N, C-alpha and C positions, 0 to 999 in steps of 0.2 A: 611191393605190390605183387600179389600172387599172379601166376601165369593166367589163371582164369579171368582175373580182374583186368590184366593187361589186354586180353583179347576183347573183353566187353568194351574197354576204352577205345580200342581200335575201331570197333563197330559204330561207336558214337561219334567219332571224329568226322569232319565234313569231307575229307579227301579220300579218294579210293586208294587202295594199296595192292601190291602184288604179293602173292604167296606161292613160292616155288615148291615143287614136290621133292620129297626125300624118301629113301627106301631103306636106310640103315643109319647107324650111328655116324659113320663118316660123312655121308651126304647131308645129314642133319647139321653137323658141325659146320660144314661148308656154307650152307644156306644162312646160318646165323652169322658166320664170319663176314659175309658180304653185306650185312646190315639189314636183311629183310626182317620185318617185324613179327613174322609167324612162319611156321613150317607146316606143310601138308604131307601127312603120312599117306602116300599114294598106294591104293590097293593094287593098281595095275603094276606099279613099280615094284612092289613087294612080291607079287606073283611072278613077274619077269625075272627079278634078281635072285630071289630066294628059292623059287621052285623051277625056274627055267621054262615056264609055260605062260601062254597068253592069259589075259584077264577074262576068264570065263567062269569065275566062281569056285576055283579050286582051293583057295586058301581057307584056313580054319580060323576061328576066333582066337585060339591059343597062339597060333603063329603070328597073327596081327598084334596081339597083346605083347608077345615077346619082343618083337621089333620096336614097338612104341615105347616100351619100358626102357630099352637101351637108348633110344633117341632122347627120351626125357632126361635120362641120367646125365647126359653130356651137353645139354643145351639149357638156356635160360629164358627162351621165348616160347610163346604158346604153340601147342601142336594141335592141328586139326586132323582128325583121323577119318579116313574113308572106311566107314563101317558097313559098306555094301548094303545088304538087305536087313542087317541086324542079325544075320545068320539064322533066320527062321521066322517064326511068327512073333506076335507081340510079347509072348512069354520069353522067347529067346532074346528079344530086344532088351528086356529088363536086365538079364544077365550080361549082355553085351555092354550096356551103358555102365553098369557097376564095375565090370572088369576093366574097361578103358579108363574110367575115372581113376581107379587104383593104379593103373599103369602110368599115369601122369598126363593124360590127354586133357585139353581144355575145351574141345568141341568134338562132336561126332556128326558125321554126315550119314544120313539114312536115305535109302532110295526105294521107289515103289515098283521095282522090277520083281518078277517071279524069281525065286531061288531054285537052282543056281543062276546067278546073273551074268551079264556080259558087259564089257566096256561100253560106255555110253555112246561111243562113236562107231560101234560095230552094228551090222545089220542083224536081223533076226531076234530082236529083243521082245520080251513079253512083260506085261505089267499086271499087278494085282488090282483089285477094285479100289476105288477111292475110299470107301468106307473102311476097308481093312487097313489101308495106310494111315488113315486118320487115327485109328485105334493104336497103331504102332507108335505114332508120334506122341499120343497121350501117355502111352506106357513109358516112353523115353523121358518125357517131362516129369512124370510122377516118380520115376525110379532114380533120378539123379540125386546125389546126396548134397551137392553144392549148387545153390541157385544160380551161380555164375558159370556153371558148365553149360556150354552153348549147344543147342539142338538145331542142326541144319537139315532141312527137308528137301530132298531132290526128287524131281519127277522126270521120268523118261517117256512121258506120254506123247511128246511132240512127234516122235518117229512112228508111233503106232496109231494114234487117234487124231493128231493134228494139234496146232498151237492153241486152238480154243479150249480143248480139253486140258491141255497142260496148264493154261492160265486158270481154268476153273479149279483144278487140283491144287495149284499153288495157293489160291485164296482159301481153300478148305484146309490146307496144311498150316497156313498162317493162323487161321481160326482155332485150330487144334492145339496151338501153343508153340509152333516152331519159331525160333528166334531169327533164323536166316533162311532164305529160299534160294533154290538152285534148280532152274529149269534147264535141263541138259539138252545139248545138241540142237539149238535153233539154227536155221540154215540161211537166214537173210538178216540184213540190218533192220528191215521192217519188223521182223519177229522180235528182235532184241528190243526195239522201241516199245512194242506192244506189251512185252513182259513187265517192264518196269512201270509203264503207264497204267496197266490194268491191275497191278498188285502193289499199291502204294504203301508208304510208311513202314517199310521193312527193308533191311539190307538184302541185296541180291548178289549172287555169285555168277560170274561169267567165266566159263571154262574154255581156255584157249589151247586147242590141240593142233599142233602143227600137222597139216595134212588131213585134219578131221573135217567134220561137217559144218562147223561154225566158222564164219569169216573172221580172220584175224584182225584185231584192232589194237591200237596202243592203249596204254593205261589212261591217258588223257581222253581218248575217244570213248573208252569204256565208262569213264566217269560222266562224260557228257550224255551218254545214253542212259544214265541212271543206275549204273552198277557200282557197288561199293568195294567188291573184292574181285580181283582178277587172278584166277587160278592158272598157274602154268605147271600142271601136274607132272609131266614127264619130260620136260626140257632137260633137266639134269641127267636123267637116265639115258636119254637118247644121245646126249653129248658124250657120256661115258662110253657107250657102246662104240661110237665113232672113234673116240680116242684110243680105246683098247684095240680096235681093229687096225688102226694105223700103226700102232706100236708093234703088234704081232706081225704085221706085214713086213715091216723093216727087219725085225728079228729073223723072220723066215727067209727073207731075201738075202740078207747080208751074213747071216750066221754069226753076228757080232753085235755088240751094243754101241759100237763106235758112232753110228749115225742116229742114235735114238734119243740123245740128250734133249733135243728141242721138243720132243714129244712127251717128256715126262717131267714131273716136278723135281726140284732138287732134294737132296738128302735133308737139308735144313728145313725146307718147306714141309716135308713130310713129318719130321719129328715135332715141329712147332704145332702143326695141326693136331697131332695126337697127344700133345701136352707132355712130352718127355721131360721137360723142365719141371713140371709139377710132380711127376713120379720121383725125380731126383730129390726134390725138396722133401717129399715124404720119406724117402730112404734115409736122408740125413737126419730127419727128426725122429724116426721110429726104429731105424735099424742100425744106426752107427755104433751102438754099444752092445750089440748082440754078439755073443761068443758062439761061433758056428760049431766048434767042437763040443761045447757044453750042451748045445741043443741036440746034437746027434746022440749024445750019450743018454 
């Protein structure tokens, strides 16, 4: 079963599921290792980890494609890509969809913010018109080469115009052909209930941001509220930051690695994660008969 078909099957199953965020090949491997059915290529995580800057629309399409292609190469589960605004207008969206399909993505999330965008839980966001976003969604649908490539439409209207406008936009985006809907940053349980009740018969994403604007709920509670996919976009990133800081603190304090072993993975865990055994098998198969001196000559 292709990754695209895998993701479509996940959307059709009755139970909700969690998708953690990853920002490089290592974290993508880890998400799959723990048995999660899909990976979210987080735009905020990529901006934070690759650029060292906040999620304010600084990443380019080529940077996202590069990371996604690396993640796809080392995993077997579907990858949902945070495509931000599509990196421009509807014409840019066409190129974005084609580029991410080629990179190995199974789904793209597009949002209705003005470009350059901001993290959905930041203040000071701006949104484009509903009509412009509808056309961007139509462009995405028309330009995908595989019908099982999933189009996710996100609206950030709640923070700007209120939940009623967000729901109105969600219905319009569904009508335009979006396969999954994502109303970002609702602030109350009542708003969560209103979203799924007012836009029926389509999978909904609930974005759980620790310390963000949306109240945190469990997967079971999210399912009871009518959501199908619970996104934990930056849990992995933030745990990595905390772990690295703790290790560096010990190293700085002790000027020794004696007390650092409880904070780091073992040598064996590291090599297993990065498939050193697979590399050795390839070396035995393809390199064992190579005469190094002959090659040099």
